[in-house]
C-alpha positions as CSV (number, residue, x, y, z in Angstrom):
1,M,-8.8,9.0,-9.0
2,V,-5.7,8.9,-11.1
3,F,-3.8,7.4,-8.3
4,R,-6.4,4.7,-7.8
5,S,-6.4,4.0,-11.5
6,W,-2.7,3.2,-11.8
7,Y,-3.1,0.8,-8.9
8,E,-6.1,-1.0,-10.2
9,N,-5.2,-1.1,-13.9
10,S,-1.5,-2.0,-13.8
11,T,-0.9,-5.7,-14.7
12,N,2.8,-5.9,-13.9
13,K,5.5,-4.1,-11.9
14,Q,7.0,-2.2,-14.9
15,Q,3.7,-0.9,-16.0
16,A,2.8,0.1,-12.5
17,K,6.1,1.9,-12.2
18,E,5.5,3.8,-15.4
19,R,2.0,4.8,-14.4
20,L,3.2,5.9,-11.0
21,Q,5.8,8.1,-12.6
22,Q,3.0,9.7,-14.7
23,W,1.1,10.3,-11.4
24,Y,4.1,12.0,-9.9
25,K,4.4,14.3,-12.9
26,K,0.6,15.2,-12.6
27,V,1.0,15.9,-8.9
28,E,4.0,18.2,-9.6
29,E,2.0,20.0,-12.3
30,E,-1.0,20.6,-10.0
31,N,1.3,21.7,-7.1
32,I,-1.2,20.8,-4.4
33,E,0.7,20.6,-1.1
34,P,-1.1,17.5,0.4
35,F,-0.5,15.6,-2.8
36,L,3.1,16.6,-2.9
37,A,3.6,15.3,0.6
38,A,1.8,12.1,-0.3
39,A,4.0,11.6,-3.4
40,E,7.1,12.1,-1.3
41,S,6.0,9.4,1.1
42,I,5.2,7.0,-1.7
43,K,8.5,7.7,-3.4
44,A,10.3,6.7,-0.1
45,Y,8.6,3.3,-0.2
46,E,8.2,2.9,-4.0
47,D,10.1,-0.3,-4.3
48,T,8.2,-2.0,-1.5
49,I,4.8,-0.8,-2.9
50,L,5.7,-1.9,-6.4
51,N,6.6,-5.4,-5.2
52,Y,2.8,-6.0,-4.8
53,F,2.7,-6.3,-8.6
54,N,5.0,-9.3,-8.7
55,N,2.2,-11.6,-7.9
56,R,-0.6,-9.3,-6.7
57,S,-0.6,-10.6,-3.1
58,T,-0.3,-9.0,0.3
59,N,0.2,-10.2,3.8
60,A,-3.4,-9.2,4.8
61,S,-4.4,-12.7,5.7
62,A,-1.4,-13.1,8.1
63,E,-2.2,-9.7,9.6
64,S,-5.8,-10.7,10.1
65,F,-4.8,-14.0,11.8
66,N,-2.4,-12.2,14.1
67,A,-5.1,-9.8,15.1
68,K,-7.4,-12.7,15.9
69,L,-4.7,-14.3,18.0
70,K,-4.1,-11.0,19.9
71,G,-7.9,-10.7,20.5
72,F,-8.0,-14.2,21.8
73,R,-5.1,-13.6,24.2
74,T,-6.9,-10.5,25.5
75,L,-10.1,-12.4,25.9
76,V,-8.5,-15.2,28.0
77,R,-6.2,-13.0,30.0
78,G,-6.4,-14.0,33.7
79,Y,-8.0,-17.3,33.0
80,V,-6.3,-20.0,35.0
81,T,-6.5,-23.7,34.0
């Protein structure tokens, strides 16, 4: 819940980074192995993740469109005009 909170309530990149650092500290204090592994993975991609907060947008619409195109190609495979 703390992890979700930093993501939903941060309004800019700097604030998100500070709250993420607080989450890292909490994870280290609790010393729960799955969370430690997750924290390490997030640290590896932290800059990329934090870029979301520049304008709060993702490439989800492009990914969705690409999936629809892929599905269409699969559907018409073997169709000869």
